[in-house]
C-alpha positions in Angstrom: 0.2 0.1 -0.1 1.4 3.7 -0.5 2.4 5.5 2.5 2.3 9.4 1.7 4.4 10.2 -1.7 5.3 7.0 -3.3 8.6 6.8 -4.6 9.9 4.9 -7.7 6.8 3.5 -8.4 5.3 2.4 -11.7 2.2 3.8 -13.6 0.8 2.9 -16.8 -1.5 5.0 -19.1 -3.4 4.1 -22.3 -4.3 7.7 -23.7 -3.3 10.8 -24.1 -6.3 13.2 -23.8 -7.3 15.6 -21.2 -7.4 13.3 -18.3 -4.9 11.0 -19.3 -2.0 14.2 -19.8 -3.1 15.6 -16.2 -3.2 12.0 -14.4 -0.1 11.6 -16.1 1.8 14.7 -15.1 0.1 14.5 -11.1 1.7 11.0 -11.2 4.9 11.8 -12.5 5.0 14.7 -10.0 4.3 12.4 -7.4 7.1 10.2 -7.9 6.1 7.7 -10.6 7.6 6.4 -13.2 4.7 7.2 -15.8 4.6 5.4 -19.3 1.7 6.4 -21.7 0.6 4.7 -24.9 -1.5 6.1 -27.4 -2.2 5.6 -31.1 -1.0 8.7 -32.2 1.0 11.6 -30.6 0.2 14.2 -33.1 3.4 16.3 -31.7 2.4 16.0 -28.1 5.8 16.0 -25.2 5.7 15.7 -21.7 8.4 16.0 -19.3 9.3 13.1 -17.4 7.0 11.0 -19.1 7.7 7.7 -21.2 5.2 8.3 -24.7 4.8 5.3 -27.1 3.0 5.3 -30.0 1.9 3.4 -32.5 1.3 -0.4 -31.8 1.4 -1.8 -28.1 5.0 -1.9 -27.4 6.4 -4.9 -25.6 6.1 -5.3 -22.2 3.2 -3.1 -22.0 1.7 -2.6 -19.4 4.2 -3.5 -16.7 3.4 -0.8 -14.1 1.5 -1.8 -10.7 -1.2 0.5 -11.6 -2.5 0.8 -15.6 -5.2 3.3 -15.9 -7.5 3.5 -18.8 -8.4 7.1 -19.9 -10.2 6.1 -23.3 -13.6 7.1 -24.0 -16.1 5.2 -22.3 -17.3 3.2 -25.3 -13.7 1.7 -25.9 -12.8 0.5 -22.3 -14.1 -3.2 -23.1 -11.7 -3.3 -26.1 -8.7 -1.8 -24.7 -9.2 -4.1 -21.7 -9.5 -6.8 -23.9 -6.2 -5.7 -25.8 -4.0 -5.7 -23.0 -2.1 -8.3 -21.7 -2.2 -7.6 -17.9 -1.1 -9.6 -15.2 -2.2 -11.2 -12.0 -2.0 -8.3 -9.1 -2.2 -5.5 -11.4 -4.1 -2.4 -10.5 -6.2 -1.6 -13.6 -8.5 1.1 -13.3 -10.4 3.2 -15.5 -11.2 7.0 -15.3 -14.8 6.9 -16.4 -17.6 8.4 -14.5 -20.6 6.5 -15.2 -19.3 2.9 -16.3 -19.0 0.2 -13.9 -16.6 -2.5 -12.7 -18.1 -4.5 -15.7 -16.1 -3.4 -18.2 -13.3 -4.5 -17.1 -14.1 -8.0 -16.6 -11.6 -8.8 -19.2 -8.9 -7.6 -17.1 -10.2 -9.1 -13.7 -10.4 -12.8 -15.9 -6.7 -12.3 -16.1 -6.1 -11.6 -11.8 -6.0 -8.1 -12.4 -7.5 -6.2 -9.5 -10.0 -4.2 -11.0 -11.3 -0.5 -10.3 -12.3 2.9 -11.7 -10.7 6.9 -10.3 -12.9 9.8 -11.3 -11.5 12.7 -10.9 -14.7 15.5 -10.3 -12.8 18.1 -12.0 -13.1 19.6 -15.3 -9.8 19.2 -17.3 -9.0 22.0 -19.4 -6.9 21.6 -22.9 -3.4 21.6 -22.3 -3.9 20.9 -18.7 -0.2 19.1 -17.3 -1.6 17.9 -14.1 -4.7 17.8 -11.8 -6.0 20.2 -10.0 -6.7 19.9 -6.1 -10.7 18.4 -6.3 -12.9 15.1 -5.1 -12.5 11.8 -6.6 -14.6 9.0 -6.9 -13.5 5.7 -6.2 -14.6 1.9 -6.5 -12.8 -1.7 -7.5 -12.0 -4.6 -5.5 -11.3 -4.6 -1.9 -7.4 -4.5 -3.2 -7.9 -2.1 -5.9 -9.7 0.4 -3.9 -7.9 0.7 -1.0 -4.8 1.6 -3.3 -6.7 3.8 -5.2 -8.1 5.4 -2.4 -4.0 6.1 -1.0 -3.2 6.6 -4.2 -5.9 9.2 -4.7 -4.1 11.3 -1.6 -1.0 11.0 -3.1 -1.8 13.1 -5.6 -3.6 15.8 -3.4 -7.4 14.4 -4.2 -9.9 13.6 -2.0 -11.7 10.1 -2.8 -15.1 9.0 -1.9 -16.6 5.8 -2.8 -19.6 5.5 -5.3 -21.0 2.2 -5.3 -21.4 0.2 -8.9 -25.2 0.6 -8.7 -24.6 4.7 -7.7 -22.5 5.2 -11.0 -25.6 7.3 -13.2 -27.1 8.9 -10.3 -23.4 10.7 -9.6 -22.4 10.9 -12.7 -25.7 12.5 -13.5 -25.4 15.1 -10.7 -21.5 16.1 -11.7 -22.9 16.6 -15.5 -25.6 18.5 -14.3 -23.4 20.9 -12.0 -20.4 21.3 -14.8 -22.0 20.7 -18.2 -25.6 21.9 -16.6 -23.4 25.5 -15.9 -22.2 25.8 -19.4 -25.3 25.3 -20.7 -26.4 27.6 -18.5 -24.4 30.5 -19.5 -24.9 29.7 -23.3 -28.5 31.0 -22.5 -27.9 33.6 -20.1 -25.4 34.7 -23.0 -28.8 34.7 -25.7 -30.4 36.8 -24.1 -27.9 39.4 -23.6 -27.1 38.7 -27.5 -30.8 40.1 -27.7 -29.7 43.6 -25.9 -27.2 43.8 -28.8 -23.9 42.1 -26.8 -21.9 39.9 -28.8 -21.5 36.1 -27.5 -17.7 36.7 -26.5 -18.6 40.3 -24.5 -21.6 38.1 -23.0 -19.7 35.2 -21.8 -16.6 38.0 -20.2 -19.1 40.0 -18.7 -20.8 36.6 -17.0 -17.6 35.1 -15.8 -17.2 37.0 -13.2 -20.6 36.8 -12.0 -20.3 32.9 -12.0 -17.0 33.1 -10.6 -18.6 35.1 -7.1 -21.6 32.8 -6.8 -19.2 30.2 -7.1 -17.3 31.6 -4.2 -20.1 32.0 -2.2 -20.8 28.3 -2.7 -16.9 27.6 -1.6 -16.9 29.9 1.5 -20.8 29.9 2.5 -22.5 26.7 1.4 -26.2 25.8 0.6 -28.3 27.2 1.5 -26.6 30.5 2.4 -24.8 31.5 -0.7 -28.3 31.6 -2.6 -28.8 35.6 -3.5 -31.4 37.0 -5.6 -35.2 38.2 -5.8 -36.4 34.6 -4.7 -34.2 34.4 -1.8 -35.5 37.9 -0.7 -39.0 36.8 -1.5 -39.9 39.5 -4.2 -42.7 38.1 -6.2 -42.7 41.2 -8.4 -39.4 40.6 -9.6 -39.9 37.0 -10.5 -43.3 37.9 -12.1 -41.3 40.5 -14.5 -38.5 38.0 -15.3 -41.7 35.5 -16.7 -42.8 38.3 -18.3 -39.8 38.8 -20.7 -39.0 35.1 -21.2 -42.3 34.1 -21.8 -42.0 31.9 -25.0 -38.4 31.8 -25.3 -36.4 28.7 -24.9 -35.1 30.1 -21.0 -38.6 30.3 -19.7 -38.7 26.6 -18.6 -35.1 26.4 -17.3 -35.5 29.3 -15.1 -38.5 27.7 -13.7 -37.2 24.6 -13.1 -34.0 26.2 -11.2 -36.4 29.0 -9.4 -38.3 26.2 -8.2 -35.4 24.7 -6.8 -33.9 28.4 -5.3 -37.5 28.6 -3.6 -37.0 25.1 -1.5 -33.5 26.8 -0.8 -35.4 30.3 0.0 -37.6 28.4 2.2 -34.9 26.6 3.9 -32.8 29.6 4.3 -35.6 31.7 6.5 -35.1 34.8 5.0 -38.3 35.6 3.6 -42.0 35.5 4.5 -44.0 32.2 4.1 -46.2 34.4 2.2 -43.9 36.0 -0.2 -42.4 32.6 -1.2 -45.8 31.3 -1.7 -46.5 33.6 -4.0 -43.6 33.3 -5.8 -44.3 28.8 -6.0 -48.0 30.3 -7.5 -46.1 31.9 -10.3 -43.7 29.4 -11.1 -46.2 26.6 -11.4 -49.0 28.9 -13.3 
């Protein structure tokens, strides 16, 4: 088992997309010898990491850890193509997939698991940002992956196989939903004559301040705005201007959630919040 920062350990990674590159960089900085195989490097380089392209190189994978940084649909095929050995820890990085996609590796005697860093990895990132990481696996794999996550500065938590879909839906709602919601807001700004790039530039500080409030105050205290204040008249005006737009349904759904938070927050009167509920549900 890993105790503290691992030294001279060996990890192999299949795939060098955003997550594969970030994970390989974090492993290298934690003292691992890292070897990455990918069908095509397309000119990419990485300091302190051995990159292999083309056919699977001889003796690959030989590391204690083998990570499959490939698309969900490719995981079973890649797992079948690798000659893994008994005792190796073979893990995928998918948030949605269970352990069944690694059956071929398990049949070879490998300990199988999953490690999903709960973070959006931007293009070109050379390491993972500090974040939580969902972990699952056989008992041996899970313990090793939890220790490894901590060594990389991540905070591991267990997500059982039957809950992977729910976990990934929640993560997608938070991350992808935020981007989609920002797109809706930017389209409304365009009606004001503000071009999309400028609208995004204007919205990012607002979004950042909301995230900062979540970080510092949590829920429900991070909630601000007309619903938190019990301002039914402002909500009514919002619904008027959004009527028959693509944003109307999203506004109603999100403000109903904000209404539940506002009741929990307790700063607005029950009568004012009831009036808002009537508007949102009408």
